[in-house]
C-alpha positions in Angstrom: -0.1 -0.2 0.5 2.7 2.9 0.1 4.4 2.1 -2.6 1.4 2.2 -4.4 0.9 5.5 -2.4 4.3 6.8 -2.9 3.3 5.6 -7.3 0.3 7.8 -7.0 1.2 11.2 -4.8 4.9 11.9 -5.8 4.5 12.0 -9.8 1.4 13.8 -8.8 3.3 16.5 -6.6 5.3 17.3 -9.2 3.2 18.0 -12.7 0.7 19.7 -9.6 3.9 22.4 -9.2 5.0 22.5 -13.2 1.2 22.9 -13.9 0.9 25.8 -11.4 4.2 27.3 -12.7 2.2 27.5 -16.3 -1.2 28.3 -15.2 0.0 31.1 -12.8 3.0 32.5 -15.6 0.1 33.0 -17.5 -2.6 34.4 -15.7 -2.5 37.0 -12.8 -3.8 35.5 -9.2 -5.2 39.6 -8.8 -7.6 38.6 -11.8 -9.0 35.5 -11.4 -12.9 34.8 -11.8 -14.8 32.3 -9.6 -18.3 32.0 -10.4 -18.9 35.6 -12.0 -17.1 37.1 -9.1 -13.4 38.9 -8.3 -11.1 36.4 -6.1 -9.8 38.8 -3.2 -7.8 36.3 -1.8 -4.1 37.5 -0.9 -1.4 35.8 -3.7 -0.4 33.3 -1.4 -3.8 32.4 -0.8 -4.1 31.8 -4.1 -1.4 30.0 -5.2 -1.3 27.4 -2.5 -4.8 26.6 -3.6 -4.1 26.6 -7.0 -1.6 23.8 -6.4 -3.5 21.9 -4.3 -6.3 21.5 -6.6 -3.8 21.0 -9.8 -2.3 18.3 -7.3 -5.9 16.9 -6.7 -6.2 16.3 -10.2 -3.1 14.8 -10.6 -3.7 11.8 -8.6 -6.8 11.7 -9.3 -5.2 10.9 -12.8 -2.5 8.7 -11.1 -4.6 6.9 -8.4 -7.0 5.7 -11.5 -4.2 4.2 -14.1 -2.8 2.9 -10.8 -6.1 1.1 -10.1 -6.7 0.5 -13.6 -3.4 -0.9 -14.3 -4.3 -3.3 -10.9 -0.7 -2.3 -9.1 -0.3 -3.8 -6.1 
């Protein structure tokens, strides 16, 4: 179980960091809108939330791949 968790979380952590870097290089965090309303969070809160969201999406993708492979 520990090895499978590492196979899921470590690559998704790297992908989350890369995705955040690319996304926030192109998008200014002070210009983000959520459901049509501007987001009034501090930049560090936006960066942190963005990283964890990208990490969760990448982890879900890795977990699905691991599940479909039947990895132990």
